[in-house]
C-alpha positions in Angstrom: -10.7 -66.2 13.3 -12.4 -62.9 12.4 -11.9 -62.5 16.6 -8.8 -64.0 17.1 -7.0 -61.9 14.7 -8.7 -59.3 16.4 -7.4 -59.8 19.3 -4.2 -61.1 18.6 -4.1 -57.9 17.2 -4.9 -55.6 20.2 -2.6 -57.7 22.2 0.0 -56.9 20.1 -0.9 -53.1 19.8 -1.0 -52.9 23.6 2.3 -55.2 23.8 4.0 -52.0 22.0 2.6 -49.9 24.4 4.1 -51.1 27.7 6.9 -51.6 25.7 7.2 -47.9 24.8 6.2 -46.8 28.4 9.2 -49.3 29.6 11.9 -48.1 28.0 10.5 -44.4 29.1 10.5 -45.8 32.7 14.3 -46.8 31.6 15.6 -43.6 30.6 14.1 -42.5 34.0 16.1 -44.3 36.3 18.1 -42.4 37.2 16.4 -39.9 38.4 14.8 -42.2 40.8 17.8 -43.1 41.6 18.6 -39.9 42.8 15.6 -39.5 45.3 16.9 -42.6 47.2 20.7 -41.8 47.3 23.4 -43.8 46.1 26.8 -45.3 48.0 24.2 -48.4 49.5 26.0 -52.1 48.3 23.5 -53.5 44.8 21.5 -56.4 44.7 21.2 -59.3 42.1 17.7 -58.8 39.6 15.2 -60.8 41.1 13.8 -64.4 39.9 10.9 -63.3 37.7 12.8 -60.2 35.7 12.2 -59.9 32.1 14.8 -62.1 30.0 14.6 -59.5 28.0 16.0 -57.6 30.7 18.7 -59.3 31.9 21.6 -57.9 30.1 21.0 -54.1 31.1 22.0 -54.5 34.6 25.5 -55.3 33.4 25.9 -52.0 31.5 25.9 -50.0 34.4 25.7 -50.8 38.2 22.9 -51.5 40.5 22.4 -49.2 43.4 20.8 -49.5 46.4 18.1 -47.2 44.9 16.5 -50.8 43.6 16.0 -52.0 46.5 13.6 -49.0 47.9 9.9 -49.5 46.8 7.6 -46.1 47.5 3.6 -46.1 47.7 1.2 -43.9 48.6 -0.9 -44.8 51.5 -4.5 -45.5 49.0 -1.3 -48.3 46.8 -0.8 -49.3 50.5 -4.5 -50.0 51.4 -5.4 -51.5 48.1 -2.6 -54.3 47.8 -3.4 -55.4 52.4 0.3 -54.3 53.8 0.3 -55.7 56.8 3.3 -55.1 58.6 5.1 -57.0 61.9 8.0 -56.5 64.1 10.9 -58.8 63.8 11.2 -60.2 67.9 12.7 -63.3 70.1 10.4 -66.2 70.5 10.4 -69.6 71.7 10.5 -71.5 68.6 9.4 -75.7 68.0 10.0 -78.0 65.4 7.4 -80.5 64.8 7.4 -83.7 62.7 4.8 -85.5 61.9 5.0 -89.6 61.0 3.3 -92.7 61.0 4.2 -95.8 63.7 3.1 -99.3 64.2 2.4 -100.8 67.5 5.0 -104.3 68.4 5.9 -105.9 70.9 8.7 -105.0 73.2 11.4 -108.0 71.8 13.2 -107.9 75.8 10.3 -108.4 76.5 9.0 -111.7 74.7 9.6 -115.1 76.6 9.9 -118.9 75.3 8.4 -121.1 77.3 10.0 -124.6 77.2 9.5 -128.9 78.0 12.5 -128.8 80.1 12.2 -132.7 79.4 11.0 -134.6 77.3 7.2 -136.6 77.5 3.6 -136.6 77.7 1.8 -133.3 78.2 -1.3 -134.0 81.1 -3.0 -131.2 81.0 -3.2 -128.2 79.9 -3.7 -125.3 81.8 -3.1 -122.3 79.3 -5.5 -123.5 76.6 -6.2 -120.5 74.3 -3.8 -117.4 73.1 -4.4 -114.2 74.6 -4.4 -114.9 78.1 -2.9 -113.0 80.6 -0.6 -115.0 83.6 1.6 -114.3 85.9 5.3 -115.4 86.7 5.1 -118.6 88.3 1.5 -119.4 87.2 0.8 -122.9 86.5 1.2 -123.6 82.5 0.7 -127.2 81.9 1.6 -130.6 84.0 4.2 -133.1 82.2 4.4 -136.8 82.7 8.0 -137.9 82.0 9.9 -141.2 82.5 13.3 -139.4 82.9 11.9 -137.2 85.2 10.8 -140.4 87.5 14.0 -142.3 87.4 15.4 -138.2 88.5 13.7 -138.0 91.6 14.8 -141.6 91.9 18.3 -141.3 91.9 17.8 -138.4 94.0 16.5 -140.3 96.9 18.7 -142.5 96.8 21.7 -140.3 97.1 20.4 -138.3 100.3 19.5 -141.8 101.5 23.5 -142.9 101.0 24.1 -139.7 102.4 22.3 -140.1 105.7 24.1 -143.5 106.0 27.2 -142.0 105.6 27.3 -138.6 107.4 28.7 -140.0 110.2 32.2 -141.6 108.2 35.4 -141.1 110.3 36.0 -141.8 106.3 36.1 -137.7 104.9 36.5 -138.9 101.1 32.6 -141.3 101.9 31.4 -138.4 102.9 32.3 -135.8 100.3 31.3 -138.2 97.7 28.0 -139.0 99.3 27.6 -134.9 99.7 29.0 -134.3 96.3 26.5 -137.3 94.2 23.3 -135.1 96.4 24.1 -131.9 95.1 24.7 -133.3 91.4 21.3 -135.0 91.3 19.6 -132.0 92.9 21.5 -129.5 90.0 19.9 -132.2 87.8 16.8 -131.2 89.1 17.0 -128.0 88.5 18.1 -127.3 85.3 14.9 -129.0 84.4 13.1 -126.9 86.2 12.3 -128.6 89.5 11.8 -125.6 91.6 13.4 -125.6 95.4 10.5 -126.4 97.2 9.7 -129.0 95.3 13.3 -130.7 95.3 12.7 -129.9 99.2 9.0 -132.1 99.3 10.9 -134.9 97.1 14.1 -135.5 100.3 11.1 -136.2 102.8 8.5 -138.3 99.9 9.5 -141.8 99.7 7.2 -141.9 96.4 8.6 -140.7 93.0 6.4 -137.3 91.7 5.5 -138.6 88.5 4.2 -135.2 87.0 6.0 -131.9 86.7 4.7 -128.7 87.0 5.2 -126.4 84.5 5.3 -122.6 85.5 5.7 -119.6 83.5 9.4 -117.5 83.3 7.6 -114.0 82.8 4.2 -112.0 83.3 2.0 -110.9 80.4 0.1 -112.0 77.2 0.1 -115.8 76.0 0.1 -114.7 71.7 1.1 -118.1 70.5 0.5 -122.0 72.1 2.3 -123.9 70.2 0.7 -127.5 71.8 -2.0 -129.7 72.8 -3.2 -131.8 75.6 -2.0 -135.3 75.6 1.1 -134.3 72.9 4.5 -135.9 73.0 7.3 -133.6 73.5 11.3 -133.5 73.7 13.3 -131.3 75.4 13.4 -128.5 74.4 10.2 -128.2 72.5 8.4 -124.6 72.9 5.1 -124.8 74.1 3.7 -121.4 74.9 4.8 -117.4 73.7 3.8 -115.1 76.5 4.6 -111.5 75.5 4.6 -108.8 78.2 2.3 -106.1 76.9 3.2 -103.1 80.1 5.6 -101.8 77.5 5.3 -102.0 73.9 7.4 -100.5 70.7 6.4 -98.2 68.0 8.3 -98.2 64.7 8.2 -95.8 62.3 9.9 -94.0 60.1 11.1 -90.4 58.9 13.1 -88.4 56.4 17.1 -87.9 56.3 16.5 -84.3 56.4 14.5 -84.2 59.4 17.4 -86.1 60.6 18.9 -82.8 62.9 15.6 -82.7 65.0 15.6 -86.6 65.5 17.4 -87.5 68.9 18.4 -90.3 71.4 15.8 -90.1 74.2 13.4 -87.0 72.6 10.0 -87.0 73.4 7.1 -88.6 70.7 3.7 -88.1 71.6 0.9 -91.3 69.9 -2.4 -91.6 68.9 -4.2 -93.6 67.6 -8.2 -93.8 65.9 -9.0 -96.3 68.3 -8.9 -93.8 71.5 -9.3 -90.7 69.9 -8.0 -87.3 72.7 -6.3 -89.9 74.5 -2.7 -90.0 73.9 0.1 -91.7 74.7 3.7 -90.8 75.1 7.0 -92.0 74.9 10.9 -91.6 74.5 13.3 -92.8 71.5 15.2 -95.9 72.2 16.7 -96.4 69.0 17.6 -95.0 65.4 18.7 -96.7 62.2 22.4 -96.0 61.8 21.9 -97.0 58.0 19.1 -95.3 55.1 16.9 -97.1 53.5 18.4 -96.2 49.8 14.5 -97.0 48.0 12.5 -94.3 50.5 15.2 -92.0 51.5 13.8 -93.0 55.8 15.5 -93.5 58.3 13.3 -96.5 60.9 13.1 -95.5 64.7 12.0 -97.0 67.6 10.8 -95.4 70.8 9.3 -97.4 74.3 5.6 -96.1 74.5 4.6 -96.8 78.6 1.0 -99.7 78.2 -0.4 -99.7 81.6 -4.0 -100.8 79.9 -3.2 -102.8 76.8 -4.9 -99.8 74.9 -2.5 -100.3 72.1 -2.4 -103.5 70.7 0.8 -104.6 68.4 0.4 -104.6 64.4 -1.8 -101.1 65.7 -1.5 -97.6 63.2 -1.0 -94.8 65.1 0.2 -91.2 64.6 3.6 -89.6 66.1 4.4 -86.6 66.7 7.8 -85.4 67.7 8.6 -81.7 69.0 11.9 -80.7 68.7 13.1 -77.4 70.4 15.1 -75.2 68.6 16.1 -72.4 71.5 13.6 -70.7 73.5 14.8 -67.2 72.2 15.4 -67.2 68.3 14.8 -64.1 65.9 12.3 -65.9 63.2 10.0 -64.0 61.0 6.5 -65.1 59.8 7.1 -67.6 56.4 4.7 -65.0 55.0 7.0 -62.3 55.0 10.1 -64.3 52.8 10.0 -64.5 49.2 12.0 -67.1 47.7 13.4 -67.1 44.3 15.3 -70.0 44.6 18.6 -68.1 44.4 17.8 -66.1 47.8 15.5 -64.9 50.3 14.2 -61.4 50.4 12.2 -59.7 53.7 10.9 -56.7 52.9 11.3 -53.8 55.7 9.0 -51.1 56.2 11.2 -47.9 56.6 8.1 -45.6 57.1 6.4 -42.9 55.3 5.6 -45.7 52.4 9.4 -46.5 52.0 9.9 -50.0 52.1 13.1 -51.7 51.8 14.7 -55.4 50.2 16.3 -57.1 52.3 18.1 -60.7 51.6 18.4 -62.6 54.6 20.1 -65.8 55.6 17.5 -68.6 56.8 17.1 -71.1 59.1 15.1 -74.2 58.3 11.0 -73.6 58.8 9.8 -74.6 62.2 5.5 -73.5 63.2 4.9 -71.5 60.8 8.4 -69.5 61.6 12.2 -68.9 59.5 15.0 -68.6 62.3 16.7 -65.4 60.6 20.8 -66.4 61.3 21.7 -62.6 59.1 20.4 -59.6 57.2 17.8 -58.6 60.1 17.6 -57.9 63.9 14.9 -57.4 66.4 13.0 -54.3 66.6 12.5 -54.6 62.8 9.2 -53.5 60.9 8.7 -56.2 57.8 5.4 -56.7 55.5 4.3 -59.8 56.5 1.6 -59.4 53.4 1.6 -57.7 50.1 5.4 -58.4 49.8 4.8 -59.9 46.1 2.9 -56.7 44.9 5.7 -55.0 46.6 7.9 -57.1 45.0 6.6 -57.1 41.6 6.1 -53.9 41.1 9.8 -52.4 42.7 10.9 -55.0 39.8 9.3 -53.6 37.0 9.5 -50.1 38.7 13.6 -50.6 40.1 13.2 -47.5 42.2 11.3 -45.7 44.3 8.1 -44.8 42.5 4.8 -46.1 43.8 2.6 -47.3 41.0 0.1 -43.9 41.1 2.9 -42.5 40.9 3.9 -43.5 37.3 1.2 -41.8 36.0 3.5 -39.1 36.3 6.7 -39.8 34.3 8.1 -37.9 31.3 7.3 -41.3 29.4 3.5 -42.3 30.3 2.7 -37.9 30.1 1.3 -37.9 26.6 -0.9 -41.0 27.3 -2.8 -38.3 29.7 -3.4 -35.9 27.4 -5.6 -38.4 25.5 -8.8 -38.1 25.5 -11.2 -40.0 28.5 -14.6 -39.3 27.0 -14.5 -38.8 23.2 -12.5 -40.1 20.4 -13.4 -39.5 17.1 -11.2 -42.4 14.9 -11.7 -42.4 11.5 -15.6 -42.3 10.3 -17.0 -43.6 14.3 -17.0 -41.3 17.2 -16.4 -43.4 20.2 -17.1 -41.8 23.9 -16.2 -44.2 27.3 -18.2 -43.0 30.4 -18.3 -46.1 33.7 -20.5 -46.4 37.0 -19.5 -45.8 39.3 -18.3 -42.1 37.2 -15.1 -42.3 39.1 -13.9 -46.2 38.6 -13.5 -47.9 41.7 -11.0 -50.9 42.6 -13.2 -53.9 41.8 -16.2 -54.2 39.9 -17.2 -51.3 37.5 -19.4 -50.8 34.1 -17.9 -49.7 31.5 -20.8 -47.4 28.7 -19.3 -46.6 24.9 -21.3 -44.9 23.0 -20.8 -45.4 19.3 -21.8 -43.1 16.4 -21.6 -42.4 12.6 -19.9 -38.9 10.8 -23.7 -37.9 10.8 -24.6 -38.2 15.1 -26.2 -41.1 14.5 -26.0 -44.4 16.6 -24.2 -47.7 15.3 -26.6 -50.0 16.3 -24.7 -53.2 14.3 -21.2 -52.7 15.8 -18.9 -55.2 17.6 -17.3 -54.0 20.4 -14.7 -55.0 22.8 -12.3 -54.3 25.6 -8.8 -54.2 27.0 -8.0 -52.8 30.3 -4.4 -52.6 31.2 -2.4 -51.3 34.4 0.6 -49.6 32.4 2.8 -49.6 35.7 2.1 -53.6 36.4 2.0 -55.8 33.2 2.9 -58.3 34.8 0.9 -59.0 37.5 -1.9 -61.2 37.9 -5.0 -59.6 36.5 -3.0 -56.4 35.0 -3.9 -57.1 32.1 -7.4 -59.1 31.2 -9.2 -59.8 27.8 -12.7 -59.2 28.0 -15.4 -60.7 26.1 -17.5 -58.7 23.5 -19.4 -56.1 25.0 -23.5 -56.8 25.1 -25.5 -53.6 23.1 -28.2 -52.2 25.3 -29.7 -50.2 21.8 -29.2 -46.6 20.8 -26.0 -47.5 20.0 -24.9 -47.9 23.4 -22.7 -50.9 24.5 -22.0 -51.9 28.1 -18.8 -54.8 29.6 -18.8 -54.9 33.2 -14.7 -55.1 34.2 -12.7 -56.0 37.1 -10.8 -53.2 38.0 -8.6 -55.3 40.6 -5.7 -52.3 42.2 -5.9 -49.0 42.8 -3.5 -46.1 39.7 -3.8 -45.6 36.1 -5.3 -48.4 33.8 -5.6 -48.2 30.2 -8.5 -49.1 28.2 -8.5 -50.4 24.0 -11.7 -50.0 23.0 -12.1 -51.8 19.9 -15.0 -51.0 17.1 -15.5 -54.0 13.9 -18.8 -53.4 11.7 -19.5 -54.9 8.2 -17.3 -55.5 6.0 -15.3 -52.1 7.5 -11.6 -52.8 9.0 -11.7 -52.2 12.9 -11.7 -48.9 15.1 -9.6 -49.2 18.0 -9.7 -46.0 20.8 -7.4 -46.1 24.2 -8.7 -44.2 26.6 -7.2 -43.2 29.9 -8.8 -44.4 34.4 -7.6 -43.1 37.5 -9.1 -45.9 39.4 -8.9 -44.8 43.6 
């Protein structure tokens, strides 16, 4: 409990110190603004501005000065600022989804029995068999077929007897009877060749061959050899798999980039590295209310039969947004929720926050519809830290420059080597001697009024960067320092950025109130 209260007291003291520094910064806001100029349109506060400051922009107009941030070369290197020139580029939107292969319903057919009878022979007796159009599938015996053939032969004989008659009505009647018999046989599936054979033969055919209507794969067999079937009963189901369907779904927000005739690329786990291509042939006009998706269908050529029905595939759709689109990298955009900002490099370490209007993200880039022009140089890395600095300082003052402000002047007057606090003398040193960005060793020497080393104390450090208190890593609470002997204590500190840092050292001894001393470091 004593340690928690100690740390809580240290944190409160640090917050109060930063609040005082912030008050000085706000008091000097007009001076910082005059360094840039007046008259440009203002911007609204960022979404990350603390709520305690929300009412201040309403009390005074916000000028264009608050759009600017000035950084020294050392600060730019410390936060790894990278810039890029805005240019026109070809832009494509890629959509990815998972699809399922299915049979093309337009190339699916049944093979029925056109007459009732008995199946004496099945030439195709298992599913998966590849057949050609017109290939024999089965032999069927049908009494009705035998009777129809006999009627046809009698009609032909009667026509031959009366065709020389002078009575035209008799000849036409005999001819009509032949034609009717031929039509009946044709409707039962008898081919013209078979009909011609019946005409010259005196004996009827007792079996009829049932042939495939299309070429493809037998995907279902409904009968067995010897079965009696009725007229119209299906015997086989055949699918032409030379072209298949790919069925998939896309989200409703992706619909602007999906259109009929669009090219689709699909890959499967069964054939890695070998992509198939097709085109979208159907887009469902109704959105699924549960998944908020829309079904699409693509026709995929399948000449080698590598794509099997019910197989899962990965599908990629590519939509071109144009060959010459003004676009910026995704990393260059800061989205506050209400607006989008891009930082423009004005040269000499000066960066301007520019509000932009964006299109939909594509291939890691945002199309620019308003706010930027070709040839301008923008920040693509380090912009978040620049934006944080702008919001904290409200003007063109850089991070290292904060130590020169009037509100920070008092801190510079504090000693940086040793301080006498109460009955203790606390001296601070660092390794390396000049602190750098990264790991540093903080060393504290504690002595009493007589100059004797204090070896029974507990020492804790709080490190803070006054100019950037809201940044991750800007303030860290370390564990207590380790006593290395002779009243000397050491702790490892991670200083994440160049500029002025404040170190609060708190010394606690048994039976005595904690004693604190504040030191300033200039990290390079």
